[in-house]
C-alpha positions as CSV (number, residue, x, y, z in Angstrom):
1,M,56.4,196.9,180.6
2,V,58.1,200.2,180.2
3,L,60.4,201.1,177.4
4,S,61.9,204.1,179.1
5,K,65.2,202.3,179.8
6,F,65.8,202.2,176.1
7,K,65.4,205.9,175.6
8,S,68.1,207.6,173.6
9,V,68.9,211.0,172.2
10,D,68.0,209.7,168.7
11,K,64.5,210.9,167.7
12,H,64.1,207.9,165.3
13,R,63.7,204.9,167.6
14,I,62.3,201.8,165.8
15,M,60.9,198.6,167.2
16,C,60.6,195.6,164.9
17,T,58.3,192.7,165.4
18,D,56.8,189.9,163.4
19,K,53.1,189.8,162.6
20,G,52.3,187.3,165.4
21,G,49.4,187.9,167.7
22,E,51.6,188.2,170.8
23,L,52.8,191.8,170.0
24,A,51.7,192.9,166.6
25,R,48.0,192.6,167.3
26,S,48.1,193.6,170.9
27,L,46.4,197.0,171.3
28,L,48.2,197.4,174.7
29,F,51.6,196.9,173.1
30,Q,50.8,199.3,170.3
31,K,49.7,201.9,172.7
32,M,52.9,201.5,174.8
33,V,55.1,201.8,171.7
34,D,53.2,205.0,170.7
35,I,53.4,206.5,174.2
36,E,57.2,205.9,174.4
37,K,57.5,207.4,170.9
38,F,58.9,204.4,169.1
39,T,58.0,203.6,165.5
40,L,56.6,200.1,165.1
41,E,57.8,198.2,162.0
42,M,56.5,194.7,161.1
43,T,58.5,192.1,159.3
44,G,57.0,190.2,156.4
45,S,55.1,186.9,156.9
46,D,57.4,183.9,157.1
47,A,60.5,186.1,156.8
48,S,62.5,185.2,159.8
49,A,65.7,186.4,158.1
50,Q,64.3,189.9,158.6
51,N,64.5,189.5,162.3
52,G,68.3,189.0,162.2
53,M,69.9,188.2,165.5
54,I,66.6,187.3,167.3
55,E,66.0,184.4,164.9
56,S,69.6,183.2,164.9
57,P,69.0,180.5,167.6
58,N,66.0,179.2,165.6
59,K,68.1,179.0,162.4
60,H,70.9,177.2,164.3
61,L,68.4,174.7,165.8
62,G,66.8,174.1,162.4
63,N,70.2,173.4,160.8
64,M,71.1,170.9,163.5
65,T,67.8,169.1,163.2
66,R,68.1,168.8,159.5
67,C,71.6,167.4,159.8
68,I,70.5,164.8,162.4
69,L,67.5,163.8,160.2
70,H,69.8,163.5,157.1
71,T,72.4,161.4,159.1
72,A,69.6,159.1,160.3
73,D,68.3,158.7,156.7
74,L,65.0,160.1,157.6
């Protein structure tokens, strides 16, 4: 995976990720972020609100599920 297509003139490029093992703990991913000169920022544990737009579908699905369970008296 190459991040070069996301290059910009801005020197301060930031990539945010949660603390999951898929990316945050991957040495290969960390090396790639460093090579491409991005700054890696980690969100807090169990803080999906910090991931904004990426977590929006999960929030929507959770709200729908809670409504269905409430309507079914479960």
